[in-house]
MDAnalysis code that builds the backbone (N, CA, C; Angstrom):
import MDAnalysis as mda
import numpy as np

u = mda.Universe.empty(315, n_residues=105, atom_resindex=np.repeat(np.arange(105), 3), trajectory=True)
u.add_TopologyAttr("name", ["N", "CA", "C"] * 105)
u.add_TopologyAttr("resid", np.arange(1, 106))
u.add_TopologyAttr("resname", ["GLY", "SER", "CYS", "THR", "PRO", "CYS", "PRO", "LEU", "ASN", "THR", "TYR", "SER", "PRO", "LEU", "ALA", "VAL", "PRO", "GLN", "CYS", "TYR", "ARG", "CYS", "PRO", "GLU", "GLY", "THR", "GLY", "THR", "LEU", "SER", "THR", "GLY", "SER", "THR", "SER", "LEU", "ASN", "GLN", "CYS", "VAL", "THR", "ILE", "CYS", "ILE", "VAL", "PRO", "GLU", "VAL", "LYS", "ASN", "SER", "ARG", "VAL", "SER", "LEU", "TYR", "SER", "GLY", "PHE", "ARG", "VAL", "GLY", "ALA", "SER", "PHE", "ASN", "PRO", "ARG", "ILE", "SER", "VAL", "ILE", "CYS", "SER", "ASN", "GLY", "TYR", "LYS", "LEU", "LYS", "ASP", "PRO", "ASN", "VAL", "SER", "THR", "PHE", "PHE", "CYS", "SER", "THR", "LYS", "PRO", "GLN", "ASN", "ARG", "PRO", "GLN", "CYS", "ILE", "GLN", "LYS", "GLU", "GLU", "TRP"])
u.atoms.positions = np.array([
    [34.268, 8.030, 6.843],
    [33.508, 6.825, 7.131],
    [32.455, 6.580, 6.073],
    [31.977, 5.358, 6.020],
    [30.946, 5.029, 5.037],
    [29.579, 4.949, 5.710],
    [28.570, 5.215, 4.929],
    [27.198, 5.165, 5.431],
    [26.463, 4.029, 4.746],
    [25.561, 3.395, 5.466],
    [24.628, 2.463, 4.844],
    [23.233, 2.954, 5.184],
    [22.315, 2.932, 4.224],
    [20.959, 3.427, 4.474],
    [20.272, 2.627, 5.583],
    [19.486, 3.298, 6.376],
    [18.702, 2.603, 7.401],
    [17.678, 1.700, 6.720],
    [17.376, 0.537, 7.324],
    [16.361, -0.347, 6.746],
    [14.945, 0.247, 6.859],
    [13.997, -0.421, 6.216],
    [12.588, -0.026, 6.315],
    [12.205, 0.143, 7.782],
    [11.321, 1.083, 8.036],
    [10.723, 1.323, 9.358],
    [11.725, 1.832, 10.404],
    [12.859, 2.371, 9.917],
    [13.819, 3.016, 10.802],
    [14.284, 4.304, 10.142],
    [14.902, 5.177, 10.915],
    [15.433, 6.440, 10.392],
    [16.685, 6.800, 11.165],
    [17.509, 7.651, 10.564],
    [18.710, 8.135, 11.220],
    [18.803, 9.639, 10.989],
    [18.674, 10.446, 12.056],
    [18.842, 11.891, 11.873],
    [20.220, 12.166, 11.279],
    [20.334, 13.183, 10.462],
    [21.611, 13.511, 9.818],
    [22.711, 13.619, 10.864],
    [23.872, 13.145, 10.519],
    [25.066, 13.199, 11.366],
    [25.004, 12.254, 12.571],
    [23.994, 11.396, 12.652],
    [23.930, 10.407, 13.735],
    [24.099, 9.024, 13.091],
    [25.189, 8.315, 13.415],
    [25.443, 7.028, 12.739],
    [24.679, 5.863, 13.374],
    [23.393, 6.040, 13.580],
    [22.582, 4.996, 14.219],
    [21.167, 5.070, 13.664],
    [20.527, 3.919, 13.483],
    [19.143, 3.872, 12.997],
    [18.195, 3.679, 14.177],
    [17.156, 4.486, 14.215],
    [16.144, 4.400, 15.274],
    [14.867, 3.835, 14.696],
    [14.184, 2.985, 15.476],
    [12.909, 2.404, 15.064],
    [11.822, 3.473, 15.048],
    [10.948, 3.403, 14.052],
    [9.790, 4.307, 14.024],
    [8.878, 3.981, 15.199],
    [8.108, 4.964, 15.654],
    [7.155, 4.708, 16.742],
    [6.145, 3.625, 16.362],
    [5.615, 2.953, 17.364],
    [4.608, 1.899, 17.187],
    [3.502, 2.351, 16.233],
    [3.134, 1.498, 15.287],
    [2.032, 1.801, 14.370],
    [2.437, 2.646, 13.176],
    [3.737, 2.971, 13.054],
    [4.199, 3.744, 11.897],
    [5.366, 3.028, 11.241],
    [5.705, 3.456, 10.041],
    [6.837, 2.892, 9.309],
    [7.274, 3.863, 8.235],
    [8.294, 3.476, 7.492],
    [8.787, 4.320, 6.403],
    [8.364, 3.716, 5.064],
    [8.283, 4.556, 4.052],
    [7.881, 4.090, 2.724],
    [9.036, 3.442, 1.985],
    [10.284, 3.744, 2.412],
    [11.457, 3.178, 1.750],
    [12.610, 3.128, 2.740],
    [13.724, 2.597, 2.290],
    [14.923, 2.571, 3.124],
    [15.603, 3.944, 3.072],
    [16.547, 4.186, 3.970],
    [17.342, 5.415, 3.924],
    [16.656, 6.641, 4.494],
    [15.661, 6.475, 5.366],
    [14.960, 7.635, 5.932],
    [15.866, 8.371, 6.915],
    [15.761, 9.703, 6.916],
    [16.662, 10.537, 7.714],
    [15.935, 11.383, 8.746],
    [14.631, 11.151, 8.932],
    [13.888, 11.992, 9.862],
    [12.717, 11.225, 10.460],
    [12.412, 11.528, 11.705],
    [11.233, 10.961, 12.365],
    [9.973, 11.307, 11.574],
    [9.978, 12.456, 10.880],
    [8.818, 12.868, 10.067],
    [8.535, 11.884, 8.931],
    [9.505, 11.053, 8.588],
    [9.299, 10.072, 7.517],
    [8.649, 8.788, 8.044],
    [8.412, 8.723, 9.351],
    [7.667, 7.609, 9.943],
    [6.187, 7.968, 9.865],
    [5.454, 7.255, 9.046],
    [4.043, 7.570, 8.808],
    [3.207, 6.308, 8.983],
    [1.904, 6.475, 9.114],
    [1.010, 5.319, 9.131],
    [1.020, 4.732, 7.725],
    [1.306, 3.450, 7.633],
    [1.476, 2.772, 6.341],
    [0.225, 1.959, 6.013],
    [-0.136, 1.978, 4.747],
    [-1.178, 1.081, 4.256],
    [-0.560, 0.245, 3.142],
    [-0.691, -1.055, 3.223],
    [-0.199, -1.963, 2.179],
    [-1.362, -2.207, 1.207],
    [-1.156, -1.895, -0.069],
    [-2.230, -2.064, -1.063],
    [-2.631, -3.542, -1.106],
    [-3.920, -3.826, -0.861],
    [-4.359, -5.233, -0.838],
    [-4.518, -5.803, -2.242],
    [-4.522, -7.111, -2.302],
    [-4.776, -7.819, -3.557],
    [-6.283, -7.963, -3.717],
    [-6.777, -7.844, -4.937],
    [-8.184, -8.141, -5.231],
    [-8.157, -9.357, -6.149],
    [-8.767, -10.457, -5.710],
    [-8.715, -11.713, -6.469],
    [-9.265, -11.540, -7.878],
    [-8.635, -12.242, -8.816],
    [-9.071, -12.284, -10.220],
    [-9.089, -10.912, -10.878],
    [-8.115, -10.062, -10.514],
    [-8.061, -8.731, -11.113],
    [-6.636, -8.196, -11.082],
    [-6.458, -7.052, -11.761],
    [-5.250, -6.261, -11.521],
    [-5.704, -4.933, -10.938],
    [-4.879, -4.384, -10.086],
    [-5.201, -3.098, -9.471],
    [-4.220, -2.059, -10.004],
    [-4.629, -0.772, -9.970],
    [-3.817, 0.284, -10.563],
    [-2.529, 0.554, -9.795],
    [-2.484, 0.205, -8.513],
    [-1.234, 0.236, -7.760],
    [-0.887, -1.209, -7.468],
    [0.381, -1.551, -7.458],
    [0.771, -2.943, -7.195],
    [0.276, -3.387, -5.835],
    [-0.326, -4.564, -5.746],
    [-0.685, -5.080, -4.431],
    [0.622, -5.337, -3.688],
    [0.616, -5.012, -2.425],
    [1.823, -5.098, -1.628],
    [2.589, -3.782, -1.566],
    [2.196, -2.820, -2.412],
    [2.840, -1.505, -2.448],
    [2.555, -0.762, -1.148],
    [3.561, -0.092, -0.595],
    [3.422, 0.647, 0.663],
    [3.051, 2.092, 0.344],
    [1.945, 2.570, 0.884],
    [1.559, 3.978, 0.709],
    [1.304, 4.592, 2.082],
    [1.534, 5.877, 2.180],
    [1.204, 6.587, 3.406],
    [-0.309, 6.646, 3.545],
    [-0.811, 6.285, 4.699],
    [-2.261, 6.240, 4.905],
    [-2.898, 7.612, 4.691],
    [-2.175, 8.691, 4.992],
    [-2.745, 10.033, 4.803],
    [-2.882, 10.347, 3.310],
    [-2.014, 9.756, 2.484],
    [-2.082, 9.933, 1.025],
    [-3.312, 9.194, 0.500],
    [-3.525, 7.960, 0.941],
    [-4.710, 7.150, 0.658],
    [-5.236, 7.287, -0.771],
    [-4.454, 6.869, -1.765],
    [-4.882, 7.047, -3.161],
    [-6.080, 6.166, -3.522],
    [-6.851, 6.622, -4.513],
    [-7.948, 5.806, -5.050],
    [-7.325, 4.745, -5.953],
    [-7.727, 3.498, -5.788],
    [-7.164, 2.374, -6.529],
    [-8.249, 1.799, -7.437],
    [-7.928, 1.660, -8.715],
    [-8.882, 1.113, -9.686],
    [-8.677, -0.388, -9.826],
    [-9.778, -1.097, -10.063],
    [-9.742, -2.548, -10.244],
    [-10.169, -2.879, -11.666],
    [-9.378, -3.700, -12.348],
    [-9.741, -4.202, -13.672],
    [-9.804, -5.717, -13.553],
    [-10.977, -6.278, -13.759],
    [-11.154, -7.725, -13.617],
    [-10.398, -8.469, -14.721],
    [-9.896, -9.646, -14.379],
    [-9.194, -10.498, -15.339],
    [-10.175, -11.008, -16.392],
    [-9.629, -11.539, -17.506],
    [-10.477, -12.118, -18.556],
    [-11.365, -13.198, -17.964],
    [-12.630, -13.184, -18.344],
    [-13.581, -14.179, -17.848],
    [-14.225, -13.787, -16.524],
    [-13.881, -12.607, -16.003],
    [-14.455, -12.127, -14.747],
    [-15.075, -10.761, -14.958],
    [-16.036, -10.421, -14.109],
    [-16.686, -9.116, -14.170],
    [-16.859, -8.582, -12.748],
    [-17.089, -7.289, -12.645],
    [-17.331, -6.697, -11.332],
    [-18.644, -7.217, -10.768],
    [-18.638, -7.619, -9.513],
    [-19.861, -8.081, -8.855],
    [-20.876, -6.956, -8.820],
    [-20.410, -5.732, -8.479],
    [-21.261, -4.542, -8.507],
    [-20.629, -3.558, -9.486],
    [-21.250, -3.353, -10.669],
    [-20.665, -2.481, -11.691],
    [-20.421, -1.045, -11.201],
    [-21.099, -0.641, -10.127],
    [-20.914, 0.717, -9.594],
    [-19.711, 0.837, -8.661],
    [-19.089, -0.297, -8.323],
    [-17.950, -0.277, -7.405],
    [-16.719, -0.823, -8.119],
    [-15.921, 0.089, -8.701],
    [-14.720, -0.350, -9.421],
    [-13.449, 0.264, -8.841],
    [-13.598, 1.120, -7.824],
    [-12.425, 1.718, -7.190],
    [-12.562, 1.599, -5.672],
    [-11.445, 1.719, -4.985],
    [-11.452, 1.710, -3.524],
    [-10.221, 2.447, -3.033],
    [-10.167, 2.704, -1.749],
    [-9.011, 3.331, -1.133],
    [-8.269, 2.268, -0.344],
    [-6.998, 2.510, -0.108],
    [-6.189, 1.549, 0.652],
    [-6.853, 1.226, 1.987],
    [-7.525, 2.213, 2.572],
    [-8.132, 2.038, 3.891],
    [-9.520, 1.391, 3.850],
    [-10.070, 1.147, 2.642],
    [-11.411, 0.557, 2.518],
    [-11.437, -0.840, 3.137],
    [-12.439, -1.091, 3.956],
    [-12.574, -2.418, 4.575],
    [-12.777, -3.479, 3.486],
    [-12.214, -4.689, 3.700],
    [-12.274, -5.732, 2.659],
    [-13.672, -5.984, 2.105],
    [-14.698, -6.002, 2.960],
    [-16.047, -6.314, 2.485],
    [-16.623, -5.201, 1.601],
    [-16.005, -4.018, 1.612],
    [-16.503, -2.902, 0.790],
    [-15.676, -2.679, -0.472],
    [-14.653, -3.513, -0.688],
    [-13.826, -3.371, -1.897],
    [-14.526, -4.021, -3.087],
    [-14.160, -3.592, -4.306],
    [-14.728, -4.252, -5.493],
    [-14.379, -5.738, -5.496],
    [-15.268, -6.525, -6.080],
    [-15.019, -7.961, -6.212],
    [-15.213, -8.356, -7.661],
    [-14.348, -9.246, -8.138],
    [-14.485, -9.769, -9.497],
    [-15.035, -11.185, -9.402],
    [-16.136, -11.412, -10.097],
    [-16.771, -12.738, -10.096],
    [-16.748, -13.298, -11.522],
    [-16.836, -14.599, -11.621],
    [-16.798, -15.259, -12.932],
    [-18.013, -14.863, -13.763],
    [-17.747, -14.558, -15.046],
    [-18.857, -14.259, -15.962],
    [-19.627, -15.540, -16.228],
    [-20.931, -15.403, -16.405],
    [-21.745, -16.581, -16.728],
    [-21.458, -16.983, -18.164],
    [-21.360, -18.263, -18.389],
    [-21.194, -18.772, -19.770],
    [-22.580, -19.080, -20.330],
    [-22.816, -18.674, -21.550],
    [-24.125, -18.950, -22.178],
    [-24.023, -20.106, -23.113],
])
């Protein structure tokens, strides 16, 4: 028989030809998960306006991994607070770095 990988947020224990939904509040980082242990709390990397972030916005990371994300402001923008240039996926929006327009002289 042929196998097809389980979709996101589902898993199939080996030798069971059925995909099961992850428990409420959890999901998988990719398709093709084979164990309930691969159902983890997911954090979607947020977008920071007028910048690029070191991980792609929209990227799925395990909340327990919670990597530090760096912000680089786009041309013509600067950090609102020069001391805040990184954040974690779990950081509340109001505490994330912000890029504001540079003043023109």
